N, C-alpha and C positions, 0 to 999 in steps of 0.2 A: 504493500500500500504506500510505502514511502517513495516509490518511484512513479506513483500514479498522479493523476490530476488533483488528488486530495492532499498531496504532500505539503504544499505551502500552507494550506489552511490548518492542517493537523499540527504542524510545527508551530505556527503562530499561536494557536489556542493553547498548546502545551506549555509554552514558555510565558505567555502573557497573562492568561486567566488566573492561574494560581497567585501570581504577584498582585494582580488587581484585587482579587478577593481578600488577600491578606491585608492589603492597604485599606480596603473598605472596613474590615473588621477592626483594625487598630484605630482608624479614624472615628468610627462609631463609638468605640470605647472611650476615646479621649474627649470627643466633643459632645457626647450624649445627646441632649435635647437640641443642640445647635447643629447636629449632623446635617439635617436637611438644608439649612442655610449655607453651610460650608459647601455642600455638593452643588447647590444652585450657583455658588460663586466660582467653583472649580470647573464644572462641566462645560459651560459655554466657551471659555478660552481654549480648552482642550479640543473641542470639536472644531473651533475656528482654525486653530493651528493645523489640525489633522487635514481639514479640507484645503487649506492653503498648500500644504505639502503635496496633497493629491493633485491639485491644480498644476503645481510646478512639475510633477511627474508626468502629467498629461502633456504639457508643453514639450518636455524632453523626449517622450516617446513619439509624439507627433513629428518632432524635428529629426527623428532617427538617431538620437544620441544613444539610446539603448532600447532593448525590447525584452520580452519575456518568451522563453521557449514554449512552443506549443506542447500541450499535454502536461505541463507542469502546474497548471492552475485550472480552476473549474470552468473557465471559459465565459464567466459572467463579467461584464465590463461596466465601468462608470466612465463614459466617454471611451477613451482607449486604454484606460487604466484597469487592470484586473481587480476585481472586488477584494481579493486578499490583500493587495497592496494598499488599497484605501483603508481597509481594516487595520493593517499594520501601522499606518500613519496615525489613525485615530487612537488606537490602543497605546501606542508609544507616547503620544501626547497626553493621554489620560494617566499613564504611569508617572510621567514627569509632573503633571499638575497635582495628582494625589500625593506624590512624594514631597512636593513643595509645601502642601498643606500640613503634612505630617512633620516636616522639618520646622515649619513655623510654630507648630504646636509644641515641639520639643524645646524650642528656644524661648517660648512665651513664659509669662510669669506663672509660678506655681501657686495653687490655691493654698491658703493658710487656713487651717481648721482650728476652731476654738477648742480648747481642752474640755 
């Protein structure tokens, strides 16, 4: 199956989803009731950057700078960009955005609890 048209998608999901899920769990534990607000702040920039990168990829593929071998992806395209490549850009941007939210949480002030 790793030499099939499913290879790119399987590899992408295998490395990205566990990390995204871990980040979401840690984020929810830290931010608690503010988790929804943090996600509403983090998700739009991640999607915007992912779409920007996919658009740049579209231009590069259209200009013949590079291409993707036939049979190495599902054959579903967004413009001329394989769906897996678009997902790669969005998921990578999401990993970075969630990581920044967690990094900010780690640097932020600690709660002081009264005895």
